[in-house]
MARTORVO-503942 format. One record per residue (C-alpha): y, z, x; residue number from 1. Coordinates in steps of 0.001 Angstrom, whole numbers, plus 500000, padded with zeros to 6 digits. Layout:
N
+--------+--------+--------+--------+
!     py !     pz !     px ! lumtor !
+--------+--------+--------+--------+
!      Y !      Z !      X !    NUM !
...
+--------+--------+--------+--------+
//
This chain:
77
+--------+--------+--------+--------+
!     py !     pz !     px ! lumtor !
+--------+--------+--------+--------+
! 858855 ! 534002 ! 904230 !      1 !
! 856246 ! 531750 ! 904536 !      2 !
! 854032 ! 533568 ! 901950 !      3 !
! 856942 ! 532973 ! 899557 !      4 !
! 857673 ! 529219 ! 900462 !      5 !
! 853735 ! 528728 ! 899975 !      6 !
! 853996 ! 530445 ! 896322 !      7 !
! 857173 ! 528467 ! 895360 !      8 !
! 855364 ! 525168 ! 896556 !      9 !
! 852010 ! 525997 ! 894615 !     10 !
! 854283 ! 526808 ! 891499 !     11 !
! 856081 ! 523306 ! 891689 !     12 !
! 852702 ! 521545 ! 891594 !     13 !
! 851663 ! 523328 ! 889026 !     14 !
! 854673 ! 523079 ! 886752 !     15 !
! 854637 ! 519600 ! 887852 !     16 !
! 851209 ! 519178 ! 886518 !     17 !
! 852223 ! 520749 ! 882936 !     18 !
! 854792 ! 518337 ! 882314 !     19 !
! 852700 ! 515424 ! 882829 !     20 !
! 849899 ! 517023 ! 880844 !     21 !
! 852310 ! 517914 ! 878302 !     22 !
! 854181 ! 514425 ! 878326 !     23 !
! 850656 ! 512893 ! 877789 !     24 !
! 849911 ! 515220 ! 874739 !     25 !
! 852969 ! 514412 ! 872945 !     26 !
! 852634 ! 510929 ! 873414 !     27 !
! 849096 ! 510788 ! 872278 !     28 !
! 850338 ! 512881 ! 869327 !     29 !
! 852682 ! 510306 ! 868227 !     30 !
! 855749 ! 512295 ! 868912 !     31 !
! 857539 ! 509648 ! 870644 !     32 !
! 856779 ! 506481 ! 872408 !     33 !
! 856997 ! 506311 ! 876165 !     34 !
! 859843 ! 503218 ! 875743 !     35 !
! 862261 ! 505410 ! 873769 !     36 !
! 862632 ! 508009 ! 876804 !     37 !
! 862266 ! 505650 ! 879509 !     38 !
! 864116 ! 508274 ! 881702 !     39 !
! 861357 ! 510556 ! 881074 !     40 !
! 858351 ! 508363 ! 881170 !     41 !
! 860032 ! 507388 ! 884728 !     42 !
! 860273 ! 511086 ! 885468 !     43 !
! 856722 ! 511730 ! 884658 !     44 !
! 855441 ! 508403 ! 886358 !     45 !
! 856999 ! 509626 ! 889443 !     46 !
! 855619 ! 513291 ! 888978 !     47 !
! 852285 ! 511781 ! 888386 !     48 !
! 852345 ! 509465 ! 891677 !     49 !
! 853909 ! 512452 ! 893745 !     50 !
! 850529 ! 514928 ! 892690 !     51 !
! 848397 ! 512271 ! 893413 !     52 !
! 849652 ! 511958 ! 896888 !     53 !
! 849605 ! 515642 ! 896938 !     54 !
! 845948 ! 516363 ! 895697 !     55 !
! 844703 ! 513620 ! 898360 !     56 !
! 846287 ! 515255 ! 901251 !     57 !
! 845581 ! 518569 ! 900245 !     58 !
! 841957 ! 517601 ! 900005 !     59 !
! 841859 ! 516515 ! 903605 !     60 !
! 843722 ! 519359 ! 904950 !     61 !
! 841415 ! 521862 ! 903462 !     62 !
! 839397 ! 523964 ! 905714 !     63 !
! 835802 ! 523632 ! 905481 !     64 !
! 833423 ! 526661 ! 905973 !     65 !
! 831561 ! 526166 ! 909385 !     66 !
! 828907 ! 527412 ! 907831 !     67 !
! 828169 ! 524747 ! 905266 !     68 !
! 829035 ! 522130 ! 907766 !     69 !
! 826353 ! 523197 ! 909761 !     70 !
! 823704 ! 523463 ! 907067 !     71 !
! 824571 ! 520130 ! 906282 !     72 !
! 824201 ! 518452 ! 909338 !     73 !
! 820926 ! 520717 ! 910237 !     74 !
! 819772 ! 518789 ! 906777 !     75 !
! 821095 ! 515478 ! 907951 !     76 !
! 823619 ! 515027 ! 905815 !     77 !
+--------+--------+--------+--------+
//
């Protein structure tokens, strides 16, 4: 069950990023103005904020390879 939840969570973030990119693409293409579809714009802005928080926290949680950390410490970085 935990593996399934992990897959579902990562799938959600990939889908959220796809929605953000599609919205930006269609706005750049001129298919619609962000002010014309205000509720979609607000949804995408909220998704952007959530994705930025997810990416920031994910980077902090990611485990580092101990051999790389030791090599860095040995070199003085």
